[in-house]
C-alpha positions as CSV (number, residue, x, y, z in Angstrom):
1,M,-19.7,39.6,28.8
2,W,-21.1,37.1,26.3
3,T,-20.0,39.4,23.4
4,F,-16.5,39.6,24.8
5,L,-16.2,35.8,25.1
6,V,-17.5,35.4,21.5
7,S,-15.1,38.0,20.2
8,S,-12.2,36.5,22.1
9,S,-13.0,33.1,20.8
10,V,-13.0,34.3,17.2
11,V,-9.7,36.1,17.7
12,V,-8.2,32.9,19.2
13,L,-9.7,30.8,16.4
14,Y,-8.1,33.0,13.7
15,G,-4.8,33.0,15.6
16,V,-4.8,29.2,15.6
17,A,-5.8,29.2,11.9
18,V,-2.8,31.5,11.1
19,F,-0.5,29.3,13.1
20,F,-1.7,26.2,11.3
21,G,-1.4,28.0,8.0
22,I,2.2,28.8,8.7
23,R,2.8,25.2,9.7
24,A,1.1,24.0,6.6
25,A,3.2,26.2,4.4
26,Q,6.4,24.9,6.1
27,T,5.6,21.2,6.2
28,A,3.0,20.2,3.6
29,R,4.3,17.5,1.3
30,T,3.3,19.4,-1.9
31,P,2.9,23.1,-2.9
32,Q,-0.7,22.4,-3.9
33,G,-1.4,21.0,-0.5
34,A,0.2,24.0,1.2
35,V,-1.8,26.5,-0.8
36,G,-5.0,24.5,-0.3
37,W,-4.6,24.4,3.5
38,V,-3.6,28.1,3.8
39,V,-6.6,29.3,1.8
40,F,-9.0,26.9,3.6
41,L,-7.7,27.9,7.1
42,L,-7.9,31.6,6.5
43,A,-11.2,31.6,4.6
44,A,-13.1,29.2,6.8
45,P,-11.3,28.7,10.1
46,F,-14.4,27.4,11.9
47,F,-14.4,24.3,9.6
48,A,-10.7,24.2,8.6
49,V,-9.1,24.2,12.1
50,P,-10.9,20.9,13.2
51,A,-10.2,19.4,9.7
52,Y,-6.5,20.3,10.0
53,L,-6.3,18.6,13.4
54,V,-7.5,15.4,11.8
55,L,-6.1,15.6,8.3
56,G,-3.2,18.1,8.4
57,H,-0.4,16.1,9.9
58,H,2.5,15.6,7.6
59,R,5.2,13.1,8.6
60,F,5.8,10.6,11.4
61,K,9.1,11.9,12.5
62,G,9.0,9.5,15.5
63,Y,8.7,6.5,13.1
64,R,12.3,7.1,12.2
65,I,13.2,5.8,15.6
66,A,12.3,2.4,14.4
67,R,14.3,2.9,11.3
68,T,17.3,4.0,13.4
69,E,17.0,1.0,15.7
70,S,17.0,-1.3,12.6
71,Q,20.2,0.1,11.0
72,R,22.3,-2.7,12.4
73,V,20.1,-5.2,10.7
74,V,20.0,-3.1,7.6
75,A,23.8,-3.2,7.6
76,G,23.8,-6.9,8.0
77,I,21.3,-7.4,5.2
78,R,23.4,-5.3,2.9
79,A,26.5,-7.3,3.8
80,L,24.6,-10.5,3.1
81,S,23.2,-9.0,-0.1
82,K,26.8,-8.7,-1.5
83,Q,26.9,-12.5,-1.4
84,V,23.6,-12.8,-3.2
85,A,23.9,-9.8,-5.5
86,P,22.8,-10.3,-9.1
87,T,25.3,-10.3,-11.9
88,A,26.3,-6.7,-12.7
89,G,24.3,-5.3,-15.6
90,S,22.0,-8.3,-15.8
91,I,18.9,-6.5,-14.5
92,R,16.4,-4.6,-16.6
93,P,15.1,-2.0,-16.2
94,D,17.9,-0.2,-14.2
95,P,17.1,-1.1,-10.6
96,R,19.0,1.9,-9.0
97,P,16.0,4.2,-8.6
98,F,14.0,1.4,-6.9
99,E,17.0,0.5,-4.7
100,D,17.4,4.1,-3.7
101,L,13.8,4.3,-2.7
102,A,13.9,1.0,-0.8
103,G,17.3,1.7,0.9
104,M,18.1,-1.9,0.0
105,P,19.7,-3.7,-3.0
106,V,18.1,-6.1,-5.3
107,V,18.9,-9.7,-4.3
108,R,19.1,-12.9,-6.4
109,G,17.9,-16.4,-5.8
110,N,14.2,-15.9,-5.0
111,S,11.0,-17.6,-5.9
112,A,7.8,-15.6,-6.5
113,K,4.5,-17.4,-7.0
114,L,1.4,-15.4,-8.0
115,L,-1.6,-16.2,-5.9
116,V,-4.7,-15.2,-7.9
117,D,-7.8,-14.4,-5.8
118,G,-8.8,-15.2,-2.3
119,T,-9.1,-18.9,-2.2
120,E,-5.6,-19.5,-3.6
121,T,-4.1,-16.8,-1.4
122,F,-5.6,-17.9,1.9
123,D,-5.1,-21.7,1.2
124,A,-1.4,-20.9,0.7
125,I,-1.2,-18.6,3.8
126,L,-3.0,-21.1,6.1
127,A,-0.9,-24.0,4.9
128,A,2.3,-22.0,5.6
129,I,1.0,-21.1,9.1
130,D,0.4,-24.8,9.7
131,S,4.0,-25.6,8.7
132,A,5.6,-22.9,10.9
133,Q,8.3,-24.1,13.3
134,S,9.6,-21.0,15.0
135,Y,7.6,-17.8,14.5
136,I,4.8,-16.2,12.4
137,L,4.5,-12.5,11.7
138,V,1.0,-11.3,10.6
139,Q,-0.1,-7.9,9.5
140,F,-3.3,-6.9,7.7
141,Y,-5.0,-3.5,7.2
142,I,-8.4,-5.1,7.6
143,V,-9.3,-8.1,9.7
144,R,-13.0,-9.0,10.1
145,D,-14.6,-11.1,12.8
146,D,-16.2,-13.4,10.2
147,R,-15.6,-16.9,9.0
148,L,-12.3,-16.2,7.4
149,G,-11.1,-13.9,10.3
150,R,-12.0,-16.6,12.8
151,T,-10.3,-19.3,10.7
152,L,-7.1,-17.3,10.6
153,R,-7.3,-16.6,14.3
154,D,-7.9,-20.2,15.2
155,R,-5.0,-21.4,13.0
156,L,-2.7,-18.9,14.7
157,I,-3.9,-20.1,18.1
158,Q,-3.1,-23.7,17.1
159,A,0.4,-22.6,16.0
160,A,0.9,-20.8,19.3
161,A,-0.2,-23.9,21.2
162,R,2.6,-25.9,19.6
163,G,5.2,-23.4,20.6
164,V,5.4,-21.1,17.6
165,H,5.8,-17.4,18.6
166,V,3.0,-15.6,16.8
167,R,2.9,-11.8,16.4
168,F,-0.3,-10.2,15.1
169,M,-0.8,-6.6,14.0
170,T,-3.6,-4.7,12.2
171,D,-4.6,-1.1,11.6
172,A,-6.9,0.9,13.9
173,I,-8.8,2.5,11.0
174,G,-9.0,-0.4,8.6
175,S,-10.0,-2.8,11.4
176,Y,-12.1,-0.3,13.4
177,Q,-15.0,-2.8,13.6
178,L,-12.9,-5.5,15.1
179,S,-13.8,-5.9,18.7
180,G,-11.5,-5.8,21.7
181,A,-12.7,-9.4,22.5
182,F,-11.2,-10.6,19.2
183,Y,-7.7,-9.3,20.3
184,E,-8.2,-10.5,23.9
185,H,-9.1,-14.0,22.7
186,M,-5.8,-14.2,20.8
187,S,-3.8,-12.8,23.6
188,D,-5.4,-15.3,26.1
189,H,-4.2,-18.1,23.8
190,G,-0.6,-17.0,23.7
191,I,-0.5,-14.7,20.6
192,D,1.5,-11.5,20.9
193,V,-0.9,-8.9,19.8
194,A,-0.2,-5.2,18.9
195,D,-3.6,-3.8,19.9
196,P,-4.1,-0.9,17.4
197,H,-6.2,1.0,20.0
198,Q,-3.2,1.1,22.3
199,Q,-0.3,1.6,19.9
200,R,1.4,4.9,19.2
201,G,1.1,4.6,15.5
202,P,-1.8,6.0,13.4
203,N,-5.0,5.8,15.4
204,W,-8.1,7.9,16.2
205,R,-6.2,10.6,18.1
206,F,-6.0,13.2,15.3
207,Q,-4.2,10.8,13.0
208,I,-7.0,9.0,11.1
209,N,-5.6,10.3,7.8
210,Y,-2.6,8.0,8.1
211,R,-3.0,4.2,7.9
212,N,-0.8,1.2,7.7
213,H,-2.1,-0.4,4.5
214,R,0.4,-3.3,4.4
215,K,-0.7,-6.9,4.2
216,T,2.1,-9.2,5.2
217,V,2.6,-12.7,6.5
218,I,6.0,-14.2,7.2
219,I,6.8,-17.7,8.3
220,D,10.1,-18.5,10.1
221,G,11.8,-15.8,8.0
222,L,11.8,-18.2,5.0
223,V,8.4,-17.7,3.4
224,G,6.7,-14.3,2.9
225,F,3.3,-13.2,1.5
226,I,2.3,-9.7,0.3
227,G,-0.5,-8.3,-1.9
228,G,-3.9,-6.8,-2.0
229,H,-6.0,-9.2,0.1
230,N,-7.3,-8.4,3.6
231,V,-8.9,-10.8,5.9
232,G,-12.7,-10.9,5.3
233,C,-15.1,-13.2,3.5
234,E,-15.6,-10.6,0.7
235,Y,-12.0,-11.3,-0.3
236,L,-13.2,-14.9,-1.0
237,G,-16.0,-13.6,-3.3
238,E,-18.7,-14.3,-0.7
239,D,-20.2,-10.8,-0.5
240,P,-23.5,-10.7,-2.3
241,D,-23.1,-7.1,-3.4
242,F,-19.5,-7.4,-4.8
243,G,-19.6,-11.0,-5.9
244,H,-16.3,-12.1,-7.4
245,W,-13.4,-10.3,-5.8
246,R,-10.5,-10.0,-8.1
247,D,-7.2,-9.6,-6.2
248,T,-3.6,-10.8,-6.2
249,H,-1.0,-11.8,-3.6
250,V,2.5,-13.1,-4.2
251,Q,4.3,-15.8,-2.2
252,L,8.0,-15.1,-1.8
253,E,10.9,-17.3,-0.7
254,G,14.6,-16.5,-0.7
255,P,16.8,-13.6,0.6
256,V,14.1,-11.1,-0.3
257,T,12.1,-12.3,2.7
258,N,14.8,-10.6,4.9
259,Q,13.6,-7.2,3.5
260,L,9.9,-8.1,4.0
261,Q,10.4,-9.0,7.7
262,L,12.6,-6.0,8.3
263,I,9.6,-3.8,7.3
264,F,7.4,-5.8,9.7
265,A,9.9,-5.3,12.5
266,E,10.0,-1.6,12.0
267,D,6.2,-1.4,12.0
268,W,6.1,-3.6,15.2
269,H,8.7,-1.3,16.8
270,W,6.5,1.7,16.0
271,A,3.3,0.0,17.3
272,R,4.7,-1.6,20.4
273,D,8.0,0.2,21.1
274,E,9.6,-3.3,21.1
275,D,12.7,-4.4,19.2
276,I,12.3,-7.9,17.8
277,L,15.2,-7.9,15.4
278,D,17.3,-10.4,17.4
279,D,14.3,-12.8,17.6
280,L,14.1,-13.2,13.8
281,Y,16.1,-15.4,11.3
282,W,18.1,-13.5,8.7
283,Q,20.4,-16.0,7.1
284,V,18.2,-17.0,4.1
285,E,20.0,-18.9,1.3
286,P,19.4,-18.1,-2.3
287,F,17.8,-20.6,-4.7
288,E,19.9,-21.7,-7.7
289,G,18.4,-20.1,-10.8
290,G,16.1,-18.0,-8.7
291,M,14.7,-14.5,-9.5
292,D,16.1,-11.1,-8.6
293,A,13.7,-9.2,-6.3
294,L,13.4,-6.2,-4.0
295,I,10.8,-4.9,-1.5
296,V,10.0,-1.2,-1.8
297,A,8.3,0.1,1.3
298,T,6.9,3.6,1.2
299,G,5.1,5.8,3.7
300,P,4.6,9.3,5.2
301,S,7.7,9.0,7.3
302,D,9.9,9.0,4.2
303,R,12.0,12.1,3.4
304,T,11.1,11.9,-0.3
305,E,7.8,11.2,-2.1
306,S,8.7,7.6,-2.3
307,G,5.3,6.2,-3.2
308,S,4.9,8.5,-6.2
309,M,8.5,8.1,-7.2
310,M,8.3,4.3,-7.4
311,F,5.5,4.5,-10.0
312,F,7.3,7.4,-11.7
313,S,10.4,5.3,-12.0
314,A,8.5,2.3,-13.4
315,I,6.7,4.5,-16.0
316,A,9.9,6.3,-17.0
317,A,11.8,3.0,-17.4
318,A,9.2,1.4,-19.8
319,Q,10.5,0.9,-23.3
320,E,7.6,-1.2,-24.6
321,R,4.8,-1.4,-22.1
322,I,3.6,-0.3,-18.7
323,W,0.5,-1.9,-17.5
324,V,-1.0,-0.9,-14.1
325,A,-3.9,-2.5,-12.2
326,S,-5.3,-0.4,-9.4
327,P,-8.7,-0.2,-7.8
328,Y,-8.3,3.6,-7.6
329,F,-6.9,6.1,-10.1
330,V,-6.3,9.5,-8.4
331,P,-2.8,10.4,-9.5
332,D,-0.7,13.4,-8.7
333,L,0.6,15.8,-11.4
334,D,3.9,13.9,-11.8
335,I,2.3,10.5,-12.4
336,L,-0.3,12.1,-14.7
337,S,2.5,13.7,-16.8
338,A,4.6,10.5,-16.8
339,L,1.7,8.3,-18.0
340,K,0.9,10.8,-20.8
341,H,4.5,11.1,-21.8
342,A,5.0,7.4,-21.9
343,A,2.0,7.0,-24.2
344,M,3.3,9.9,-26.4
345,R,6.6,8.0,-26.7
346,G,4.7,5.1,-28.2
347,I,4.7,2.9,-25.1
348,D,1.8,0.5,-24.6
349,V,0.2,2.2,-21.5
350,R,-2.8,0.5,-20.0
351,L,-4.7,1.1,-16.8
352,L,-7.0,-1.5,-15.4
353,V,-9.6,-0.2,-12.9
354,P,-12.8,-1.6,-11.6
355,D,-16.2,-0.7,-13.2
356,M,-17.8,-1.5,-9.8
357,I,-17.8,1.0,-7.0
358,D,-16.6,0.3,-3.5
359,H,-15.7,3.9,-2.4
360,R,-17.7,6.4,-4.4
361,A,-15.4,9.5,-4.0
362,P,-12.2,8.0,-5.6
363,W,-14.3,6.1,-8.1
364,L,-15.9,9.4,-9.2
365,A,-12.6,11.4,-9.1
366,A,-11.0,9.0,-11.5
367,F,-13.3,10.1,-14.3
368,A,-11.9,13.6,-14.0
369,Y,-8.5,12.2,-15.1
370,F,-9.5,9.7,-17.8
371,D,-10.1,12.1,-20.6
372,E,-6.7,13.7,-20.2
373,V,-4.7,10.4,-20.2
374,C,-6.8,8.8,-23.0
375,E,-6.3,11.8,-25.2
376,A,-2.5,11.2,-24.9
377,G,-2.9,7.6,-25.9
378,V,-3.3,5.7,-22.6
379,K,-5.8,2.9,-22.7
380,V,-8.2,2.6,-19.8
381,F,-9.9,-0.7,-19.2
382,R,-12.8,-1.1,-16.8
383,Y,-13.0,-4.6,-15.2
384,T,-16.5,-6.0,-15.2
385,G,-15.8,-9.5,-13.8
386,G,-16.6,-8.4,-10.2
387,F,-14.7,-6.0,-8.1
388,M,-11.0,-5.5,-9.0
389,H,-8.8,-4.7,-6.0
390,Q,-5.3,-5.9,-7.1
391,K,-2.3,-3.6,-7.0
392,V,0.0,-4.7,-9.8
393,F,2.3,-3.2,-12.4
394,L,4.3,-4.6,-15.3
395,V,7.2,-3.0,-17.1
396,D,8.1,-4.5,-20.5
397,D,8.9,-8.2,-20.2
398,T,11.3,-7.9,-17.3
399,L,9.8,-6.3,-14.2
400,A,6.6,-7.3,-12.3
401,A,5.4,-5.8,-9.1
402,V,2.7,-7.0,-6.6
403,G,1.8,-5.4,-3.3
404,T,-0.4,-2.9,-1.5
405,S,0.1,0.5,-3.3
406,N,-2.8,2.0,-5.2
407,L,-2.3,4.5,-8.0
408,D,-3.6,7.4,-5.9
409,N,-2.4,10.2,-3.6
410,R,-3.4,8.3,-0.4
411,S,-1.0,5.5,-1.3
412,F,1.6,8.0,-2.5
413,R,1.8,10.1,0.6
414,L,-0.6,9.1,3.4
415,N,-0.4,5.3,3.8
416,F,2.4,2.9,4.8
417,E,2.7,0.6,1.8
418,A,5.0,-2.1,0.3
419,M,5.5,-3.6,-3.1
420,A,7.4,-6.7,-4.1
421,L,9.4,-6.0,-7.3
422,V,10.6,-9.0,-9.3
423,F,13.1,-8.4,-12.1
424,D,12.7,-11.5,-14.1
425,P,11.1,-12.5,-17.4
426,R,9.3,-15.4,-15.8
427,A,7.6,-13.2,-13.3
428,A,6.7,-10.7,-16.0
429,E,5.3,-13.4,-18.2
430,A,3.1,-14.7,-15.4
431,V,1.8,-11.2,-14.6
432,A,1.2,-10.4,-18.3
433,D,-0.8,-13.6,-18.7
434,M,-2.8,-12.8,-15.6
435,L,-3.6,-9.2,-16.7
436,T,-4.4,-10.3,-20.3
437,Q,-7.1,-12.5,-18.8
438,D,-8.3,-9.5,-16.8
439,F,-8.4,-7.3,-19.9
440,A,-10.6,-10.0,-21.5
441,L,-13.1,-9.4,-18.8
442,S,-13.0,-5.6,-19.2
443,Y,-14.1,-3.0,-21.7
444,E,-12.0,-0.1,-23.0
445,L,-13.3,3.3,-21.8
446,L,-14.1,5.3,-25.0
447,K,-16.8,7.6,-23.7
448,T,-15.5,11.0,-22.6
449,L,-16.7,12.8,-19.5
450,D,-19.1,15.1,-21.3
451,L,-21.0,11.9,-22.5
452,Q,-21.2,10.3,-19.1
453,P,-24.4,10.3,-17.0
454,P,-25.0,13.5,-15.1
455,H,-24.0,12.1,-11.7
456,I,-20.5,11.3,-13.2
457,R,-20.3,14.4,-15.4
458,Y,-20.9,16.8,-12.5
459,G,-19.6,14.6,-9.6
460,A,-16.2,13.9,-11.0
461,P,-14.8,17.5,-10.9
462,L,-16.1,17.9,-7.4
463,A,-14.6,14.6,-6.2
464,R,-11.3,15.6,-7.8
465,L,-11.2,18.5,-5.2
466,L,-10.6,15.8,-2.6
467,A,-7.7,14.3,-4.6
468,P,-5.0,15.1,-1.9
469,V,-6.7,12.7,0.6
470,L,-8.2,10.1,-1.8
């Protein structure tokens, strides 16, 4: 009897493995991913089947419900955008690939202020919260119950007490250490909370591979913030192990805030099954002499590889330089080829990555790519002034981008991300000055993998095997 049960279980396990293999072949986002899953499932079903349950989901088809619900607002934004459209042919590089990915047009009349590091970022966010008159929208990937987290919570509570409608949302995986009491305290004081443990978006139920990595604050539909900072004291440079935390946010005003809050509204709809579109302000006026800007939101619900294509479009558009700052460098084949080709064209291609480790696997995996890009002429700079976490890219002297997307497969295909793209020489100059200071606190990587210490030399190729989920 026992032998029969074991044999039957094995047959069922292999049947499930075959079923998952067929599903992977039909729905995986890349051919490499499909092949990897099929081989893994058939060769080691005992390990692969549980792994596939957790890591093998492909797209959030249900997320498109939120996108469908928001189409009437999208139509309204597009109609309004005609009134604030930039002068035809005035934008460089060509914005059409980015507009296609965003599903939105570039709009003129915006301001974009760089916020360098945690103190400047959270001083600006907290001041904006204190000035709110109607509503506040808050979304962070990580929120900690530390001094900064409690300060943010208390300022939101004060805003709610004066009649401001506050909506607060975070990610179940990023904020897994945040206690239920933290959410309850906010709810008890009038804050509308999307509890990540109760939402239908990515959570622990076989969906931990997908995360909402966006970090957004919007005040009255007029002021928006987006960038790399989460809510924790380490982002203020107070962690004794990391020390100085190098990160960047951007403060936006003007019609582009419509696009930023539309993304929040879609995320809220997914998390709470609640349509808040009619509760928000959408008639934002442009600033005279303002900048042209666009929000590009990407995620696993998109029909195309939007995250990868955004970086590909930026690299392909570069005529003089493409500088990218990212804490992780685990590119797909398309981005790897685009970077090498740009360098071979004579473009000034620079990658700024941290020398310090926060997550060992992606840190190691990056070394498996450095030799290849450096041989083509890409310059890799390793930041030594602390831990570098910013997500920024610069194209020539006309396009600057700040947001949440890393230069890795996780941001390309698994996370919900967003980047603010500003098509203006003033923004480009500000980002160029900022990155130039960062390069001064970095060293150029010249040592090839075979000259690295043994733990890097042997660990990097192994870590690269995990590239699809890093």
